[in-house]
C-alpha positions as CSV (number, residue, x, y, z in Angstrom):
1,M,19.3,-27.9,27.7
2,Q,17.9,-27.7,31.2
3,A,14.7,-29.4,32.1
4,G,11.7,-27.2,33.1
5,R,11.3,-26.2,36.7
6,S,8.2,-26.1,38.9
7,P,6.3,-22.9,38.0
8,N,6.3,-21.6,41.5
9,S,9.9,-22.3,42.4
10,K,12.7,-19.8,42.0
11,L,15.3,-20.4,39.3
12,R,18.4,-22.1,40.6
13,S,21.4,-20.2,41.8
14,S,23.4,-18.5,39.0
15,V,25.7,-20.4,36.8
16,Q,28.6,-19.2,34.6
17,L,27.8,-16.7,32.0
18,S,28.4,-17.0,28.3
19,A,30.5,-14.7,26.2
20,A,27.5,-12.4,25.8
21,D,27.7,-11.4,29.5
22,F,28.1,-7.7,28.6
23,L,24.7,-7.7,26.9
24,L,22.8,-9.1,29.9
25,S,23.2,-6.7,32.9
26,D,19.5,-5.7,32.8
27,L,18.2,-9.2,32.4
28,T,20.1,-11.3,35.0
29,T,19.8,-11.2,38.7
30,N,23.5,-11.8,39.4
31,R,26.7,-11.4,37.4
32,T,29.4,-14.0,37.8
33,T,32.6,-14.8,36.0
34,A,32.2,-15.9,32.4
35,G,32.3,-19.7,31.9
36,P,33.6,-21.8,29.1
37,P,31.8,-22.1,25.7
38,G,28.7,-24.3,26.0
39,S,28.1,-23.6,29.7
40,P,24.4,-23.6,30.7
41,P,22.3,-20.5,30.5
42,T,22.6,-18.1,33.5
43,Q,20.0,-17.1,36.1
44,I,17.4,-14.7,34.9
45,S,14.9,-12.7,37.0
46,R,11.2,-12.8,36.5
47,H,11.2,-9.2,35.2
48,G,14.1,-10.0,32.9
49,L,12.4,-13.1,31.5
50,A,9.2,-11.1,31.0
51,T,11.2,-8.4,29.1
52,L,12.9,-11.0,27.0
53,L,9.6,-12.7,26.1
54,A,8.1,-9.3,25.3
55,V,11.0,-8.6,22.9
56,L,10.5,-12.0,21.3
57,S,6.8,-11.4,20.8
58,S,7.3,-8.0,19.3
59,V,9.8,-8.9,16.6
60,G,7.2,-10.2,14.1
61,P,4.9,-7.2,14.2
62,F,7.8,-4.8,14.3
63,C,9.2,-6.3,11.1
64,I,5.8,-5.8,9.4
65,D,5.8,-2.1,9.9
66,A,9.4,-0.9,10.2
67,Y,10.1,-0.9,6.4
68,L,6.8,0.7,5.3
69,P,8.3,4.2,5.0
70,S,10.9,2.8,2.7
71,M,8.6,1.2,0.1
72,G,8.8,4.1,-2.3
73,E,12.6,4.1,-2.4
74,I,12.6,0.3,-2.7
75,G,10.6,0.6,-5.8
76,R,12.9,3.2,-7.3
77,R,16.1,1.5,-6.4
78,L,15.1,-2.0,-7.5
79,H,13.1,-0.8,-10.5
80,A,9.9,-2.4,-9.3
81,S,6.3,-1.4,-9.7
82,P,4.2,-0.4,-6.7
83,Y,2.4,-3.8,-7.0
84,A,5.7,-5.7,-6.9
85,V,6.8,-3.8,-3.8
86,Q,3.5,-4.5,-2.2
87,L,4.2,-8.2,-2.7
88,T,7.0,-7.9,-0.3
89,L,4.4,-7.4,2.4
90,T,2.2,-10.2,1.2
91,A,5.2,-12.5,1.0
92,Y,5.8,-11.9,4.6
93,M,2.2,-12.1,5.9
94,I,1.2,-15.4,4.3
95,P,4.0,-17.5,5.6
96,F,3.7,-15.6,8.9
97,A,0.1,-16.7,9.3
98,V,0.6,-20.2,8.1
99,M,3.6,-20.9,10.4
100,M,1.5,-19.7,13.3
101,L,-0.1,-23.1,13.3
102,W,3.3,-24.9,13.5
103,H,5.7,-23.0,15.8
104,G,3.9,-24.1,18.9
105,A,3.3,-27.7,17.9
106,I,6.9,-28.1,17.0
107,S,8.0,-26.5,20.3
108,D,5.7,-29.0,22.2
109,A,7.8,-31.8,20.6
110,V,11.4,-30.6,20.6
111,G,11.3,-27.9,23.3
112,R,10.8,-24.1,23.5
113,R,14.5,-23.0,23.6
114,R,15.6,-24.9,20.5
115,I,12.7,-23.4,18.4
116,I,13.5,-19.9,19.6
117,L,17.2,-20.2,18.8
118,W,16.8,-21.8,15.4
119,N,14.0,-19.5,14.3
120,F,15.9,-16.4,15.3
121,A,19.0,-17.6,13.6
122,L,17.1,-18.1,10.3
123,F,15.2,-14.8,10.8
124,G,18.5,-12.9,11.2
125,L,19.9,-14.6,8.0
126,A,16.7,-13.8,6.1
127,T,16.8,-10.2,7.2
128,A,20.5,-9.9,6.2
129,G,19.4,-11.3,2.8
130,C,16.8,-8.6,2.5
131,A,19.4,-5.9,3.2
132,A,21.6,-7.3,0.5
133,A,18.9,-8.0,-2.1
134,Q,19.7,-6.8,-5.6
135,S,16.3,-7.4,-7.2
136,I,12.7,-7.2,-6.1
137,G,12.5,-11.0,-6.6
138,M,15.3,-11.6,-4.1
139,L,13.7,-9.2,-1.6
140,I,10.3,-11.0,-1.9
141,A,12.0,-14.4,-1.4
142,F,13.9,-13.3,1.7
143,R,10.8,-11.6,3.1
144,A,8.9,-14.9,2.8
145,L,11.7,-16.6,4.9
146,Q,11.4,-13.7,7.4
147,G,7.6,-14.4,7.6
148,M,8.2,-18.1,8.1
149,T,10.4,-17.5,11.2
150,G,9.2,-14.1,12.5
151,G,6.2,-15.4,14.5
152,A,8.0,-18.0,16.6
153,G,8.7,-15.6,19.4
154,M,5.1,-14.5,19.7
155,V,3.7,-18.1,19.8
156,V,6.4,-19.9,21.8
157,G,6.8,-16.9,24.1
158,R,3.2,-17.2,25.3
159,A,3.7,-21.0,25.9
160,I,6.8,-20.2,27.9
161,V,4.9,-17.8,30.2
162,R,2.4,-20.6,30.9
163,D,5.2,-23.2,31.4
164,R,7.0,-21.1,34.0
165,F,4.3,-19.2,35.8
166,Q,1.0,-20.0,37.4
167,G,-2.1,-18.1,38.3
168,H,-1.7,-14.4,39.1
169,E,2.0,-14.5,38.5
170,A,1.3,-15.6,34.9
171,Q,-1.1,-12.7,34.5
172,R,1.5,-10.2,35.7
173,V,4.1,-11.6,33.3
174,M,1.7,-11.7,30.4
175,S,0.7,-8.1,31.1
176,R,4.3,-7.0,30.8
177,V,4.6,-8.9,27.5
178,S,1.4,-7.3,26.3
179,L,2.7,-3.8,27.2
180,T,5.9,-4.2,25.0
181,F,3.9,-5.9,22.3
182,A,1.5,-2.9,22.1
183,I,4.4,-0.5,21.7
184,A,6.3,-2.3,18.9
185,P,3.9,-1.7,16.0
186,A,3.7,2.0,16.8
187,V,7.4,2.7,17.1
188,A,8.4,0.5,14.2
189,P,7.4,3.0,11.4
190,V,8.9,5.9,13.4
191,I,12.3,4.1,13.7
192,G,12.1,2.9,10.1
193,G,11.2,6.4,8.9
194,W,14.3,7.9,10.5
195,L,16.6,5.2,9.3
196,Q,15.2,5.7,5.8
197,A,15.7,9.4,6.0
198,W,19.3,9.2,7.3
199,F,20.7,6.1,5.5
200,G,18.2,4.7,3.0
201,W,16.1,1.6,2.8
202,R,18.8,-1.0,3.4
203,A,19.5,0.5,6.8
204,V,16.1,-0.6,8.1
205,F,17.0,-4.3,7.4
206,I,20.5,-3.9,8.8
207,F,19.1,-2.5,12.0
208,V,16.7,-5.5,12.3
209,T,19.6,-7.9,11.5
210,V,21.7,-6.5,14.3
211,F,18.7,-6.5,16.7
212,A,18.0,-10.2,15.8
213,A,21.6,-11.1,16.4
214,V,21.7,-9.5,19.8
215,T,18.4,-11.1,20.8
216,W,19.8,-14.5,19.7
217,L,22.9,-14.0,21.8
218,V,20.8,-13.1,24.9
219,C,18.5,-16.0,24.4
220,R,21.4,-18.4,24.1
221,A,22.9,-17.0,27.3
222,V,19.9,-16.7,29.6
223,L,16.8,-18.6,28.1
224,T,16.5,-22.0,29.8
225,E,14.3,-24.8,28.6
226,S,10.8,-24.6,30.1
227,L,9.3,-27.8,28.8
228,P,10.8,-31.0,30.4
229,V,11.4,-34.0,28.1
230,E,8.7,-36.1,29.9
231,R,6.0,-33.5,29.0
232,R,6.8,-33.3,25.3
233,Q,4.4,-34.3,22.6
234,S,4.6,-36.4,19.4
235,L,5.0,-34.9,16.0
236,H,3.4,-37.9,14.3
237,P,1.0,-36.6,11.7
238,L,-2.0,-38.5,13.0
239,F,-1.4,-37.3,16.6
240,L,-1.0,-33.7,15.3
241,A,-4.2,-34.0,13.2
242,R,-6.2,-35.2,16.3
243,S,-4.6,-32.5,18.5
244,Y,-5.4,-29.7,16.0
245,W,-9.0,-31.1,15.6
246,R,-9.4,-31.2,19.4
247,V,-8.2,-27.7,19.9
248,M,-10.0,-26.0,17.0
249,T,-13.3,-27.8,17.7
250,S,-13.3,-26.8,21.4
251,G,-16.1,-24.4,21.8
252,A,-14.6,-22.7,24.9
253,F,-11.2,-22.3,23.1
254,V,-12.7,-20.9,19.9
255,T,-15.0,-18.5,21.7
256,A,-12.1,-17.1,23.8
257,C,-10.0,-16.6,20.7
258,V,-13.0,-14.9,18.9
259,A,-13.4,-12.6,21.9
260,L,-9.7,-11.6,21.7
261,T,-9.9,-11.1,17.9
262,C,-13.1,-9.0,18.2
263,N,-11.5,-6.8,20.8
264,F,-8.5,-6.2,18.6
265,T,-10.8,-5.5,15.6
266,G,-12.0,-2.4,17.4
267,I,-8.4,-1.0,17.1
268,F,-7.3,-2.7,13.9
269,I,-10.2,-1.3,11.8
270,Y,-8.7,2.2,12.5
271,I,-5.1,1.0,11.8
272,S,-6.1,-0.5,8.5
273,S,-8.0,2.8,7.6
274,A,-5.4,5.1,9.1
275,P,-4.6,7.1,5.9
276,V,-8.2,7.8,5.1
277,F,-9.3,8.3,8.8
278,L,-6.5,10.8,9.5
279,M,-5.8,12.5,6.3
280,Q,-9.2,12.7,4.7
281,H,-11.6,12.8,7.6
282,L,-9.5,14.6,10.2
283,G,-7.3,16.6,7.9
284,V,-4.0,15.4,9.3
285,S,-0.8,15.6,7.3
286,E,1.5,12.7,6.4
287,T,3.6,13.4,9.5
288,G,0.6,13.5,11.9
289,F,-0.1,9.8,12.3
290,L,0.9,10.0,15.9
291,W,-2.7,11.3,16.4
292,L,-3.9,7.7,16.0
293,F,-0.9,5.6,17.0
294,G,-0.2,7.6,20.1
295,P,-3.5,7.0,21.8
296,L,-3.7,3.4,20.7
297,T,-0.2,2.6,22.0
298,T,-0.5,4.5,25.3
299,G,-4.0,3.1,25.9
300,S,-2.9,-0.5,25.3
301,A,0.1,0.0,27.5
302,T,-2.0,1.5,30.3
303,G,-4.4,-1.4,30.2
304,A,-1.6,-3.9,30.3
305,F,0.0,-2.1,33.2
306,F,-3.3,-2.3,35.2
307,S,-3.8,-5.9,34.3
308,G,-0.5,-6.7,36.0
309,R,-1.6,-4.6,39.0
310,A,-4.9,-6.5,39.2
311,A,-3.3,-9.9,39.2
312,G,-3.8,-11.4,42.7
313,R,-6.3,-8.7,43.6
314,L,-9.2,-9.3,41.2
315,S,-10.6,-12.5,39.8
316,A,-10.6,-13.1,36.0
317,R,-14.3,-12.4,35.8
318,R,-14.0,-9.1,37.8
319,T,-11.0,-8.0,35.7
320,L,-12.9,-8.7,32.4
321,G,-16.0,-7.0,33.7
322,I,-14.1,-3.8,34.3
323,A,-12.3,-4.1,30.9
324,Y,-15.5,-4.6,28.9
325,A,-17.3,-1.9,30.8
326,I,-14.5,0.5,29.6
327,M,-14.7,-0.7,26.1
328,V,-18.5,-0.5,25.9
329,A,-18.4,3.1,27.3
330,A,-15.7,4.0,24.7
331,V,-17.5,2.7,21.6
332,G,-20.8,4.1,22.9
333,A,-19.2,7.6,23.3
334,N,-17.6,7.2,19.9
335,V,-20.8,6.4,18.1
336,V,-22.9,9.0,19.8
337,F,-20.3,11.8,19.2
338,H,-20.2,11.1,15.5
339,L,-23.9,10.8,15.2
340,V,-24.3,14.4,16.4
341,H,-21.0,16.0,15.5
342,R,-18.6,16.1,12.6
343,P,-15.2,14.4,13.0
344,E,-12.6,16.6,14.7
345,L,-9.4,16.4,16.8
346,P,-9.0,15.4,19.6
347,W,-12.5,14.1,20.2
348,S,-12.5,11.6,17.4
349,V,-9.5,9.8,18.9
350,V,-10.1,10.2,22.6
351,P,-12.5,7.2,22.7
352,L,-9.9,5.1,21.0
353,Y,-7.5,5.6,23.9
354,F,-10.0,4.3,26.4
355,F,-11.0,1.4,24.1
356,A,-7.3,0.5,23.9
357,C,-7.1,0.7,27.7
358,G,-9.9,-1.9,28.0
359,M,-8.5,-4.1,25.4
360,G,-5.0,-4.1,27.1
361,L,-6.7,-4.9,30.4
362,A,-8.6,-7.9,29.0
363,F,-5.9,-9.3,26.7
364,P,-3.6,-11.1,29.2
365,T,-6.6,-12.7,31.1
366,V,-8.4,-14.0,28.1
367,T,-5.1,-15.3,26.6
368,L,-4.3,-17.3,29.7
369,L,-7.9,-18.6,30.0
370,A,-7.7,-20.0,26.5
371,L,-4.2,-21.6,26.9
372,D,-5.2,-23.2,30.3
373,L,-7.8,-25.3,28.5
374,F,-4.9,-27.4,27.1
375,P,-2.2,-27.5,29.8
376,T,-0.2,-30.3,28.1
377,Q,-0.2,-28.7,24.7
378,R,0.1,-25.0,25.3
379,G,2.5,-24.5,22.4
380,L,-0.1,-26.0,19.9
381,A,-2.9,-24.0,21.6
382,S,-0.9,-20.8,21.3
383,S,-0.3,-21.5,17.6
384,C,-4.1,-22.0,17.0
385,Q,-4.8,-18.8,19.1
386,S,-2.4,-16.7,17.0
387,F,-3.6,-18.2,13.8
388,I,-7.2,-17.2,14.6
389,Q,-6.2,-13.7,15.6
390,T,-4.0,-13.3,12.4
391,G,-6.9,-14.6,10.3
392,G,-9.2,-12.1,11.9
393,S,-6.9,-9.2,11.2
394,A,-6.6,-10.3,7.6
395,L,-10.4,-10.2,7.4
396,V,-10.5,-6.8,8.9
397,A,-8.1,-5.5,6.3
398,V,-10.5,-6.7,3.6
399,I,-13.5,-5.1,5.3
400,A,-11.8,-1.7,6.1
401,P,-12.3,-0.2,2.5
402,L,-16.0,-0.9,2.8
403,V,-16.5,1.1,6.0
404,W,-13.9,3.8,5.9
405,G,-16.1,6.2,3.9
406,S,-17.2,7.9,7.2
407,V,-15.9,8.1,10.7
408,L,-19.4,7.0,11.9
409,S,-19.2,3.8,9.9
410,L,-15.8,3.1,11.4
411,A,-17.1,3.7,14.9
412,T,-20.2,1.5,14.2
413,T,-18.0,-1.3,12.9
414,A,-15.9,-1.2,16.1
415,A,-19.0,-1.3,18.2
416,A,-20.4,-4.3,16.3
417,A,-17.1,-6.2,16.6
418,L,-17.1,-5.6,20.4
419,A,-20.7,-6.8,20.6
420,V,-19.7,-10.1,18.9
421,G,-16.7,-10.3,21.3
422,I,-19.0,-9.9,24.3
423,V,-21.3,-12.7,23.1
424,A,-18.2,-14.9,22.5
425,L,-17.0,-14.3,26.0
426,V,-20.4,-15.1,27.6
427,L,-20.4,-18.3,25.6
428,F,-16.9,-19.1,26.9
429,F,-17.9,-18.8,30.5
430,R,-21.0,-20.9,29.8
431,A,-18.9,-23.6,28.2
432,V,-16.3,-23.7,31.0
433,H,-17.3,-25.5,34.2
434,P,-14.7,-25.2,36.9
435,A,-15.2,-28.8,38.0
436,A,-14.3,-30.1,34.5
437,V,-11.2,-27.9,33.7
438,P,-7.6,-28.0,34.8
439,G,-6.7,-26.6,38.3
440,N,-5.0,-23.5,36.9
441,L,-8.1,-22.4,35.0
442,E,-10.4,-23.2,37.9
443,R,-8.3,-20.9,40.1
444,N,-8.3,-18.2,37.5
445,L,-12.1,-18.2,37.2
């Protein structure tokens, strides 16, 4: 593996390509003749690396949603109860959340590239096992293995962004990652639904298996190591315990993560309540879920795009000020509209588009500010950040049935979550003093 490079330097001149050259034309900056097996990864452009990291980050969320349209047929074909089929989702989510705490720490010790390759290999094998499962028990077991490995791209990908890029360039790359990450959960059930309709439930897992295999080949060919040996950390239990304690008891880090989680809550409360919100309150049919996922996806993508455009032009404080102003206006309009008017399309979803815009604009900046607090352990910090966000999403899923009785209560819940997020962000900036933080964070502030 190659040692990490200076974040501001260009990647070295291209080296020989691997046998997967035909897959890489959109990712590499130059094409050369193929080299022998085991040759080093080839050169990759900044946009190509951003695209690859975005794909890595989106695999876990994509795999959560893609098979949902097939759950009915899975129960019929494998002679399983609805409860047993639901366990295939639980079996994925619990290991997914737990391993969020470990992917980054392990990558801090053994390197980013190795973790990505091993996890994607195991993820592909687990997905193939799902496609071949002959009983609900087998499917649950392979889904658990999927969950254990499916979050590595999300966690390690964020650490790679911070390894390779600094300042405004890191914000641009993180914005591109966020854009793709926002699209994946929305397109997953659409793709899964068509595969289910055409070929049956196993086709969904076969599709993901092929996708994982192609991604593994691309990573092996072009993803270079971003963490030099001299910067790696110990996996000794006592060292890890102290490191986790230091990160998870950092007031600045926790408040930044809470701000991120509360921002996402304003969207996830509607995602968790989608059937009730759309079908009962707005009278949408089973095929009309695009009324919700369309605005949320395009809004998040729009915000991520403008976050990339703002990098180098606006400071972190200014960017976040604009983002939160948009979100406050959106939740305010949402609450006021439903105080004086019954729910109806399109007005009940228009504020959600603008809220998603604000969230997408804020996400890359807050993520980088949190990771920059621990520049020597960005993998572990990314793990803790993802764990807090995943835990927050799980809590929202529990709260959703308590508030989805009316659209006004949903809007009020989103507004309350945003208020908590604003308080958390204010506490973050009060806790962070530029003279006492790493140079990267000082420049971002």
